[in-house]
C-alpha positions in Angstrom: 2.9 14.6 14.8 6.3 12.9 13.4 9.5 14.2 13.9 12.1 13.2 11.8 15.8 13.4 12.4 17.2 16.4 11.2 20.0 15.4 9.1 22.4 17.2 6.2 20.2 15.9 3.2 21.3 18.9 0.9 24.6 18.7 1.1 25.8 18.6 -2.8 28.4 15.8 -1.9 26.2 13.7 -0.2 23.5 14.0 -2.9 25.9 13.3 -5.2 26.6 9.8 -3.5 23.0 8.7 -3.9 22.8 9.0 -7.7 21.7 5.8 -8.9 21.4 6.5 -12.5 21.9 9.2 -14.8 21.7 11.0 -18.5 20.8 13.5 -20.7 17.0 12.6 -19.9 16.9 11.2 -16.6 18.3 10.9 -13.2 17.7 8.7 -10.2 18.2 9.5 -6.3 18.3 7.0 -3.3 15.8 9.0 -1.2 16.3 9.0 2.7 13.4 8.8 5.0 12.4 11.7 6.0 13.0 13.8 2.5 10.0 15.4 0.9 10.1 15.0 -3.0 8.3 17.9 -3.9 7.0 21.3 -1.6 4.3 20.9 0.5 2.8 22.8 3.6 5.5 22.2 6.1 7.6 24.4 3.9 10.7 22.3 4.3 13.2 22.2 0.9 12.2 19.7 -1.2 14.3 17.0 -2.7 13.4 18.2 -6.4 14.6 21.6 -5.4 17.7 20.3 -4.0 18.5 18.7 -7.2 18.1 21.5 -9.5 20.5 23.7 -7.0 23.0 20.5 -7.3 22.9 20.1 -10.9 23.0 24.0 -11.8 26.0 23.7 -9.8 27.9 21.0 -10.9 27.1 21.3 -14.5 28.0 25.2 -14.5 24.3 26.0 -15.8 23.7 29.5 -16.7 19.9 29.4 -16.6 17.4 27.7 -14.8 17.7 23.7 -14.6 14.3 21.5 -15.5 13.7 18.7 -13.2 10.6 17.0 -13.3 9.1 14.7 -10.7 8.0 11.6 -12.2 8.0 8.9 -9.2 6.6 10.3 -6.1 7.6 8.3 -2.4 5.7 9.5 0.8 7.9 11.7 3.1 9.0 8.7 5.5 9.8 6.2 2.6 13.1 5.5 1.4 14.2 4.2 -2.0 14.4 4.8 -5.8 13.2 8.3 -6.6 12.9 9.2 -10.7 13.1 12.7 -12.1 12.8 13.9 -15.5 15.8 16.2 -16.9 13.7 16.9 -20.0 10.1 17.6 -20.2 9.9 15.3 -23.2 11.3 12.2 -20.6 8.7 13.9 -17.9 5.6 13.6 -20.3 6.8 10.2 -21.4 7.8 8.7 -18.0 4.4 9.7 -16.3 2.3 8.5 -19.1 4.5 5.1 -18.6 3.3 5.1 -14.9 0.2 5.9 -15.4 -0.3 3.1 -18.2 1.4 0.6 -15.8 4.4 0.2 -18.0 6.9 0.7 -14.8 7.8 -2.4 -12.8 7.9 -1.3 -8.9 9.2 -3.8 -6.5 9.7 -2.1 -2.7 10.9 -3.9 0.4 9.1 -3.6 3.6 9.7 -4.6 7.3 6.4 -5.8 9.0 5.2 -7.0 12.4 3.2 -9.8 11.3 3.9 -12.9 9.2 1.0 -12.6 6.5 -1.5 -15.5 6.8 -0.5 -16.9 3.1 3.3 -16.3 2.5 2.8 -15.2 -1.0 -0.5 -13.6 -2.8 -2.0 -10.6 -4.6 -4.2 -8.4 -2.3 -6.9 -6.3 -4.2 -8.7 -3.6 -2.1 -10.7 -0.5 -2.8 -9.3 2.3 -1.5 -10.8 6.0 -0.1 -8.8 8.8 1.0 -9.3 11.1 3.9 -7.7 14.4 2.8 -7.9 15.9 6.2 -6.6 13.1 7.8 -4.1 12.2 5.1 -4.8 8.5 5.4 -6.4 6.2 3.1 -8.8 3.0 3.7 -9.2 -0.1 2.7 -12.7 -1.9 1.9 -12.9 -5.3 0.3 -15.4 -4.6 -1.6 -16.3 -1.4 -4.1 -17.2 1.7 -3.4 -18.6 4.7 -5.3 -15.8 7.1 -3.9 -13.0 4.1 -3.9 -10.2 3.3 -6.3 -9.1 -0.1 -6.9 -5.7 -1.0 -5.5 -3.4 -4.3 -6.1 -0.2 -5.5 -5.2 1.5 -8.9 -5.1 3.4 -9.8 -1.9 6.3 -12.2 -1.0 7.7 -13.4 2.3 11.3 -13.5 2.4 12.6 -14.2 6.4 11.9 -13.2 9.7 13.6 -12.3 13.1 12.1 -12.7 16.2 10.1 -9.5 15.9 10.1 -8.4 12.1 9.3 -10.0 8.9 10.5 -9.1 5.3 8.3 -8.6 2.5 9.0 -8.1 -1.2 6.4 -6.3 -2.7 5.3 -5.9 -6.6 3.1 -2.2 -6.6 0.4 -3.0 -9.4 -1.5 0.8 -9.0 -0.4 3.5 -7.5 -2.8 5.1 -5.0 -2.2 7.0 -1.9 -0.1 5.4 0.8 -1.0 1.8 -1.2 1.5 -0.4 0.2 1.0 1.2 3.7 -2.9 0.6 4.0 -3.1 -2.6 2.6 -0.6 -4.4 4.7 -2.2 -2.4 7.5 -5.6 -4.1 6.2 -3.6 -7.5 6.6 -3.0 -7.4 9.8 0.4 -6.7 8.9 1.6 -3.3 9.4 4.8 -2.0 8.4 7.8 -1.0 11.1 7.5 2.4 12.6 4.2 3.2 10.8 2.2 4.6 13.6 -0.5 5.9 11.1 -1.4 2.3 9.9 -1.3 1.1 13.6 2.5 0.4 13.9 3.4 -0.2 17.7 6.0 2.0 17.9 7.9 5.0 15.7 11.6 4.4 14.0 14.0 6.3 15.6 14.9 8.5 12.5 10.6 8.9 12.1 10.8 7.1 8.9 9.0 3.7 8.1 10.3 0.2 7.0 9.6 0.6 3.8 11.9 0.8 0.8 11.4 1.2 -2.8 14.0 -0.9 -4.0 13.7 -1.9 -8.1 12.4 0.0 -11.2 12.0 -1.5 -14.1 11.0 0.0 -17.4 11.5 1.2 -21.1 14.0 4.3 -21.7 11.1 7.1 -22.6 13.5 8.2 -25.2 16.1 5.2 -26.3 13.9 2.8 -25.9 16.0 0.4 -23.7 15.5 -1.5 -21.1 16.3 0.0 -17.7 16.8 -1.9 -14.4 17.5 0.2 -11.1 17.8 -1.2 -7.2 18.6 1.2 -4.7 20.8 -0.2 -2.1 19.1 -0.8 1.4 19.8 1.5 4.3 20.3 0.8 7.8 17.2 -0.8 9.0 17.3 -3.6 5.9 21.0 -3.8 6.6 20.8 -4.4 10.5 17.7 -6.7 10.0 19.5 -9.1 7.6 
């Protein structure tokens, strides 16, 4: 079982410092590795609930605060996490994500350079609920979902290699599973074949950039999330 380093994730002033974008309809947070976005069986307080408490206090709201989860990240992943502040925005953003109208760019440190420095990966993923793990297959299967991503090699050190990834579908553990199938597991991702864990229990996968048309204003929105120490140190 992965152990995450205990940090003051939910201190309001610290959460305020991680707001990447906000208007009357949306709020975007730079998620830390180890945070959960929604409640799960661990019982740990999710980012969505911390955000509700933060907005209620900051805006001095007397009643309930609406926070809807539109963009989910795995617990060990860092970066852009988008929440809706209205039900209308939530419904529209969910449709946009589902219909592929949101461009999602990630950064990953991997243990091996891909055979080709750039390309498209297409696999068919099956999910094992008991293991909370996905498996990649080269050919279609009855119980599998098609998964696609584009990747490009950026640079290397003597041990690790930086990739930029555009996620074209949104499957369970998709980037982690597909890069592992390529022979390039993500640094720190023991579940998918990494040699060792990261000190904070997270993995070196960061949701870096999000591009979409605003669900209400119909204007282009581009959001980037500052890199955390695992990328800064690497560069």
